[in-house]
N, C-alpha and C positions, 0 to 999 in steps of 0.2 A: 524545501524537500528531498533536496540532491544529498543535502548533507546528513539528514535522517537515514537516508539509506547508505551514507559512508558508515556512519556508526554502526548499523546493523552489521556491516561487512567487517570492520574492525573487531567487533565482538565474535563474529563465525572465526576469523584468522585468529586472534590472539587467545581467545579462551581456550580454544582445541590445543594450543600449542603451551599455555602457561599454567594452565588449570585443568589440563585432560586427563584421563583416567591413568596416563602412566607418569604424572606429575609428582610423584612422591607426597609428601605433607601439602602441598598446595592443591593437590587433586580435587576437582569439584568445590572448590572453596566459596566460590561465588553463586552457586547453581542455588543455593535458598532463597536468593533475594531476587533472581531474575524474574521468575515468575509474577510475583508479587507486584514487582515494581512496574511489567509490563501490563497487570490487571488496573493498576491505578491510572497508566498512561491512557490503557483505553478509555475509562471511564472518565477522566478529565478532558480527551477529545470529544467524548461524546456529548457530555453535557455542554462544553464550549460550541460543538456543531448546534446545538438545538439553540444555544443562546446568542447565535450572532445576528450581527445587524446589518452584515453586508456580505456579499458573495464572495469577497476575498477571504473573510474573515472564516467563513464556513468551509471553504476550500482549505485552508489551512488547518483547521480542526479536525477538517475529514482526514488529513494524511498524519496529523498525529493519532487520531483513533487507530487507523491503520498499520499506524507503526507499533502500538499496544498491540494490536493483533498478531504481527510479524514476531515481536520481541517473545511472547508466548510460546511459539513453535521454536524459536532459537533456543529458549529457554529449557526447552526439556533436553537439550543436549544428547541427542541421540540421531540416528541416520533417519528416521521415520518423520519425525520434527524438522529435522534442517532442511528434507527434502521439501517437504511442504511449505516451509518458511522462503526456500529459495523460488518456488513456483510463485509463492504469494507476493513476494517482492517483487518481480518482474510485473505482475499484472498490476499493483498497486502503483509502480512507478507510471505507468503508461496511462491509467485510468487518473491519477493525481494531477499529472501534466494535462492531460486535456481538461479536466475540470476547471483548473487555473487558467487555460487559453480562453475557456468559457468567459470566464469570470472578468476578463481584461477585454473581452469583445463588448460583453454587456454593459461595463462600466464605459465606454467610449459612445457605443449605440443611445443609453437612456439620458445622455446630456447631461443637465443639472442633479438629475436624480441619482446618477452614477449607479452604482452597484448594489445602492442601500435596499434594504427589504421592505420598501413602500410602494405604494401605487403609482403609478406614472404611464403618461402616454403611450401608446405602443411603439414598438421601435421596428427599424427595418429589417426584415428575415425573422421576425419573432417565432413564425411557427418553425422554421430549421433550427434555431438557436435553442426553441423549447425542446425539439426532438433530441438534440445534441446534448443538453442538459439532461434529459430522461435518462441517455443511454450512458452518462457518466455517472449518472447518480446511482442506476442498477448495478454497474460495475463496482462502483466504492462501497456499497452497501453489503455488496454480497448476494443480492438475489439471483434466480437463475434466469437466464441461462447462460451467463457470462462468466469468465473465468474465476471472478471473485467468490462466486457461489463454489466453484468447485474446490480453490484454495482454502476456503474457511470449512468445507468439509473434510478436507485432507488433514488440516489442522486440528480438526476436534476429533477426528480419529485419531491420529497421533497421540493426543493428549491424554487418552484413556491409560495411558502407563503412567500418568503422575497420580500422586497420592490426592491431589485437591481438584482431580477432572470434574468434580460435580459443580464447584466455583468457575471452574475454565470454561463449561458449557455455558451455565447459565447466565456468565456475565458477559459473553460474546454474542451470543443469541439475543438478550435482552438490548444489549447495546444496539444491535442489526437492526430490531425493531423500531427504538429509539431513534436511529439514523434515519429511517426510512420515512419517520413523521418529521424531521427536522427537513430533510430534501423535499418532501411534499409539499411544506409550507413555504418554502421558499420558492419553488416552482409556480406555485399558485399565485405568488404576489407578481412575480417578476414576468411570466408568460401568459398566462390564463387570469389574472385579476386587473389586468392594464386598461388604461381608459382609451378613449379614440384619437387617432392621430393627430398631432399638432405639429404643424409646420412641416417643412422638408426634411425628409429623411436623408441620413447617409449610407449608401451600400454598404454592404457586408464585403469589409477587406478579404481578399482572395488568399493571401498568405496564411494568415492565422487559421481562415477557416479549414483549408488545405490540410494543415497541420493536425488540427480537432480531428478532422474526419480520419486520416492517417492513423494517428493514435489510436482512436476507436475501434479501427479496422484491424489494428495489430492488437487488441484487446481480443477481439472476436477470433483471430487466426490463432491466438495464445489457447483458446478455449478448445479449437478444433484440434490442436497440436498438443494437446493435455496428455495423451498416453504416451508417446515417444519422449516428449519431454521431462516426464515426472521417471521414465525410466534413466535417461542421462541424469538427471538430477540426484537421483539415488546415488549413482556411482562418485557423484560429484561431493555429496554429504559424506559417504564414508569416506573420501580420501581428505576431505576439511578435520576430519574427528581423528583420522590415524595420525598420532603425535610420532611416534617411531620413524614412520616413513618420511616425514617431512623433517625430521631431526638427520637422518641418516642424508636425505638429499642435499641440504645445507652444510653438511658438516664432514662431508664424504672424504677420507684420506686424499691427498693427491699424489697423482702417480708421480715416481721418482722421477727427475730429469734425466735423461741420459746425457753421454758424453759430446754430441754433436748438436745440443740444445745452447 
């Protein structure tokens, strides 16, 4: 999950410098390929999520799908798209990390059934884990009122500048709907379709549980801070796309040495 975000950062940092508007013959050389690749990534992640047999696989494909959505925003290569993408990047990092931690707890609590999406006896803290899973699912799918919804709305608005915006809108919205069904299926099996309690249960460990709550709380805080956050991210996006300012800052002429140096 972390490496996908490193890849996004590399595209943001390298593309504006090497293939930016002022890059001469290389200007915008890769632009025609990024959004189609992003949409393919979104489709693959969505299909994988629906076909997942374990919660860990579902979490991984959810991150892949969110990376596809993020790359759509980055692939617009303008300030509006990049600022929306940066907002969505923070959101998807928080929500994805929470979902992976939930998958780890489920794997431990369900014993022999592990995190496989099959019926099993009820586990300790099932109601609490189910509620946290529901919040993480809402966040990753992009349903209101959490930051995933705001991030996707900003990306869709920015995508209107693209010549293929109907494809972008259609695939993102359909993928969100399909992902909703995938998460609903997984949740119903893991938390609402379990059988009676069998044998002694292991209490939920506090450390990972606290981390999950903290990550989801940060997702809520990121939603509430959307106004000032997007203002700052717009400035960041403009700076990231300003190739000349970056070159001047790195290759600024050195001041001549004085006799006392």
